[in-house]
C-alpha positions in Angstrom: 181.5 232.2 -20.0 179.7 232.0 -23.4 176.5 232.4 -21.3 177.8 234.6 -18.5 179.5 237.3 -20.5 176.5 238.3 -22.7 174.4 238.4 -19.6 176.9 240.6 -17.7 177.6 242.9 -20.7 173.8 243.2 -21.5 173.1 244.0 -18.0 175.7 246.6 -17.6 175.0 248.3 -20.8 171.2 248.2 -20.0 171.8 249.7 -16.4 173.3 252.9 -17.8 170.7 255.6 -16.6 170.8 257.9 -19.6 167.7 259.8 -18.6 169.0 260.6 -15.1 172.6 261.5 -16.5 171.3 263.8 -19.2 168.9 265.7 -16.9 171.6 266.2 -14.4 174.3 267.3 -17.0 171.8 269.9 -18.5 170.7 271.3 -15.1 167.2 269.9 -15.4 167.5 268.4 -11.8 167.1 265.0 -10.4 164.7 263.2 -12.8 163.6 260.8 -9.9 162.0 263.9 -8.3 160.1 265.0 -11.4 156.7 263.6 -12.6 156.4 259.9 -12.1 160.1 259.7 -10.9 160.9 257.4 -13.8 164.2 257.7 -15.6 162.8 257.0 -19.0 162.1 259.4 -21.9 158.5 260.0 -21.1 159.4 261.4 -17.7 162.3 263.4 -19.2 159.7 265.0 -21.5 158.0 266.4 -18.4 161.0 268.5 -17.7 159.9 270.4 -21.0 163.0 269.6 -22.8 161.9 267.7 -25.9 165.4 267.3 -27.3 166.6 265.8 -24.0 163.6 263.3 -24.1 164.5 262.5 -27.7 168.2 261.8 -26.8 167.1 259.7 -23.9 164.9 257.7 -26.1 167.6 257.1 -28.7 170.2 256.3 -26.0 168.0 253.8 -24.2 167.1 252.2 -27.4 170.8 252.2 -28.5 172.0 250.4 -25.4 169.5 247.5 -26.1 170.6 247.3 -29.6 174.2 247.4 -28.7 173.9 244.6 -26.2 172.3 242.4 -28.9 175.0 243.4 -31.6 177.9 242.7 -29.1 176.4 239.4 -28.3 176.0 238.3 -31.9 179.5 239.3 -32.7 181.3 237.8 -29.6 178.9 235.2 -28.3 176.9 234.2 -31.3 173.6 232.2 -30.4 173.3 234.2 -27.1 171.5 237.3 -28.4 168.4 236.6 -26.5 170.2 236.3 -23.2 171.9 239.7 -23.8 168.5 241.1 -24.8 166.8 240.0 -21.6 169.8 241.2 -19.6 169.8 244.6 -21.1 166.1 245.3 -20.4 166.6 243.9 -16.9 169.6 246.3 -16.4 167.3 249.2 -17.7 164.5 248.3 -15.3 166.7 247.4 -12.3 170.0 249.3 -12.6 172.7 248.5 -10.0 173.8 252.1 -9.9 170.5 253.7 -8.6 169.3 251.0 -6.2 167.7 248.9 -8.8 164.9 251.6 -9.4 165.0 252.2 -13.2 162.7 252.6 -16.2 159.9 250.5 -17.6 161.8 249.1 -20.5 159.9 250.2 -23.4 162.6 252.0 -25.4 165.3 249.4 -24.4 163.0 246.6 -25.6 162.6 248.3 -28.8 166.4 248.3 -29.2 166.8 244.8 -28.4 163.9 243.9 -30.7 165.6 245.7 -33.5 168.9 244.1 -32.8 167.3 240.5 -32.7 165.8 241.0 -36.2 164.9 244.3 -37.9 161.5 243.0 -38.9 160.6 242.5 -35.2 161.9 245.9 -34.5 159.8 247.5 -37.3 156.6 245.8 -36.0 157.5 247.2 -32.6 158.1 250.8 -33.8 155.0 250.8 -36.0 152.9 249.5 -33.2 154.3 251.9 -30.6 154.1 255.0 -32.8 150.7 254.0 -34.1 149.1 253.5 -30.8 150.8 256.7 -29.4 149.6 258.6 -32.5 146.0 257.3 -32.0 145.7 257.6 -28.3 148.4 260.1 -27.3 149.0 257.7 -24.3 152.7 256.9 -24.0 152.0 253.8 -21.7 149.5 252.3 -24.0 151.7 252.6 -27.1 154.6 251.1 -25.2 152.7 248.2 -23.7 151.0 247.4 -27.1 154.5 247.5 -28.7 155.9 245.1 -26.1 153.1 242.6 -26.7 153.5 242.7 -30.4 157.2 241.8 -30.3 156.8 238.1 -29.4 153.8 237.7 -31.8 156.0 239.3 -34.7 158.9 237.1 -33.7 156.6 233.9 -33.9 154.8 234.9 -37.2 158.0 236.2 -39.1 160.0 233.1 -38.4 162.2 234.2 -35.5 160.8 231.6 -33.1 164.0 231.4 -31.3 163.4 234.9 -29.8 159.7 234.6 -29.1 160.1 233.2 -25.6 162.6 235.9 -24.4 160.4 238.6 -26.0 157.3 237.2 -24.3 158.9 237.3 -20.9 160.1 240.9 -21.5 156.7 241.8 -22.5 155.3 240.4 -19.3 158.0 242.4 -17.5 156.8 245.7 -19.2 153.2 245.0 -18.3 154.1 244.3 -14.8 156.1 247.5 -14.5 153.1 249.4 -16.0 150.6 248.1 -13.5 149.9 251.5 -12.1 149.4 252.9 -15.7 147.1 250.0 -16.4 145.0 251.1 -13.3 144.9 254.6 -14.5 143.9 253.4 -18.0 141.1 251.4 -16.6 139.9 254.5 -14.5 140.4 256.9 -17.4 142.9 258.9 -15.6 146.0 258.1 -17.5 147.6 261.3 -18.7 148.2 262.0 -22.5 151.3 263.2 -24.1 151.1 267.0 -24.2 148.4 267.4 -21.6 149.0 269.9 -18.8 148.4 267.3 -16.1 
């Protein structure tokens, strides 16, 4: 139970599709039929509702953070399991046929929950790369890759493996973005296309 409960709670928290819920509640339509069809904040931004995108980002981050905080409180020592489960829940949610987001915001939330210095490294990398390139996917992938490195370098080695596995998942889910980056066709935030 000490292992199963953080996995189940983490997955169920992670699987709440906030982007889809918020766009439906505000009359912005079915997010899966807009832009990339993704349920994350970047695609919510394509609806033209910046506040909705910001709310999605914060809620997706929050559910990852909550999963780790709950695991630390109730099942201490199983925070990494809850972290992995929360990101898996976001990427493969039961409620919408396992077709979810790409995990970037939720991974930031779990990074912050595991250790705030890891979360800070994640946020600085994500925002820094986004600011330099204006390419959301590039910022997210770089941030995902920095998390396990930060964990190892900052003395949180117990979290490095879980964060490395999650970084690989984020890269896998961004494989189409990677192909567009290589082709020079990946859209920039704020561009018309």
